[in-house]
C-alpha positions as CSV (number, residue, x, y, z in Angstrom):
1,M,-105.6,-40.6,186.1
2,K,-103.4,-38.8,183.6
3,K,-105.1,-37.9,180.4
4,I,-103.3,-39.2,177.3
5,E,-103.1,-36.6,174.5
6,H,-103.9,-37.7,171.0
7,V,-100.9,-37.1,168.7
8,G,-102.3,-35.9,165.5
9,R,-100.9,-34.6,162.3
10,R,-100.9,-31.0,163.5
11,N,-99.1,-31.7,166.7
12,F,-96.5,-33.8,164.7
13,V,-95.9,-31.0,162.2
14,R,-95.7,-28.4,165.0
15,T,-93.2,-30.5,167.0
16,A,-91.1,-31.4,164.0
17,A,-90.9,-27.7,162.9
18,G,-89.8,-26.7,166.4
19,I,-87.1,-29.4,166.5
20,A,-85.8,-28.4,163.0
21,A,-85.7,-24.7,164.0
22,G,-83.7,-25.6,167.2
23,I,-81.3,-27.8,165.4
24,T,-80.7,-25.1,162.7
25,G,-80.0,-22.5,165.3
26,I,-77.6,-24.7,167.2
27,A,-75.8,-25.7,164.1
28,S,-74.9,-22.1,163.2
29,L,-73.2,-21.4,166.6
30,P,-69.9,-23.2,166.1
31,Q,-69.4,-21.7,162.7
32,A,-69.8,-18.2,164.1
33,S,-67.2,-18.8,166.9
34,F,-64.7,-20.5,164.5
35,S,-64.9,-17.8,161.9
36,M,-63.2,-15.3,164.1
37,D,-60.0,-17.5,164.2
38,R,-59.6,-17.9,160.5
39,P,-56.8,-15.9,159.0
40,D,-58.1,-15.9,155.5
41,P,-61.9,-15.3,154.8
42,R,-61.4,-17.2,151.5
43,S,-60.3,-20.4,153.2
44,N,-63.6,-22.1,152.4
45,I,-63.1,-21.6,148.7
46,I,-61.7,-24.7,147.1
47,G,-60.2,-24.3,143.7
48,P,-57.1,-23.1,141.8
49,K,-54.9,-20.7,143.6
50,E,-52.8,-17.9,142.1
51,G,-49.1,-18.9,141.6
52,Y,-49.9,-22.7,141.1
53,S,-51.1,-24.8,138.2
54,P,-54.8,-25.4,138.4
55,Q,-54.5,-28.9,139.8
56,V,-51.8,-28.1,142.3
57,G,-53.6,-24.9,143.3
58,T,-56.8,-26.9,144.0
59,L,-54.8,-29.4,146.1
60,V,-53.2,-26.5,148.1
61,S,-56.6,-24.9,148.7
62,M,-58.0,-28.3,150.0
63,M,-55.0,-28.8,152.3
64,D,-55.3,-25.2,153.6
65,W,-59.0,-25.8,154.3
66,M,-58.4,-29.2,156.0
67,R,-55.6,-27.6,158.2
68,A,-58.1,-24.9,159.4
69,V,-60.8,-27.5,160.0
70,V,-58.5,-29.7,162.1
71,L,-56.6,-27.1,164.0
72,T,-59.3,-24.5,164.9
73,P,-61.3,-26.7,167.3
74,V,-58.2,-27.9,169.2
75,K,-56.4,-24.5,169.3
76,G,-55.5,-23.6,172.9
77,L,-56.2,-27.0,174.4
78,T,-53.9,-28.1,177.2
79,V,-52.0,-31.4,177.2
80,E,-54.4,-32.7,179.8
81,Q,-57.4,-31.9,177.6
82,L,-55.8,-33.5,174.6
83,D,-55.0,-36.7,176.6
84,Y,-58.4,-36.9,178.3
85,L,-60.1,-40.3,178.1
86,H,-63.8,-40.5,178.7
87,D,-63.7,-44.3,179.4
88,A,-61.4,-47.2,178.8
89,N,-62.6,-47.8,175.2
90,A,-62.4,-44.1,174.1
91,N,-59.7,-42.4,172.1
92,S,-58.2,-39.1,173.2
93,I,-58.2,-36.0,171.0
94,G,-54.4,-36.2,170.8
95,A,-54.6,-39.9,169.7
96,M,-57.1,-38.9,166.9
97,L,-54.8,-36.1,165.8
98,Y,-51.9,-38.4,165.8
99,H,-53.9,-40.9,163.7
100,L,-54.7,-38.1,161.1
101,A,-51.0,-37.2,160.9
102,A,-49.9,-40.8,160.5
103,T,-52.5,-41.4,157.8
104,E,-51.4,-38.3,155.9
105,K,-47.7,-39.4,156.1
106,Y,-48.7,-42.9,154.8
107,Y,-50.6,-41.3,152.0
108,Q,-47.7,-39.0,151.0
109,L,-45.2,-41.9,151.0
110,H,-47.4,-44.1,148.8
111,T,-48.6,-41.4,146.5
112,F,-45.6,-39.1,145.8
């Protein structure tokens, strides 16, 4: 018969620490690969930009950041990859990008 190991506080803490360390390590990988593609190392700084009023500069910096966040992961994907459907209920990457663009256009029309 298989012996059942007692799960105590020490085993729980050791396992939780191992999982947390693994997740932390994995979470840093995409950032390292995407940082090479960014043209401006200050793109993660949101705030007033030179040449704009403070409010407009902050808006421009947020739009620059969002552009990099959306385009960097899909850069270089083929049409087939953008149109791939995992199952009948899934959305393709291209459809989600189209939804983002349509939402932005709606926002612009009703705000400005």
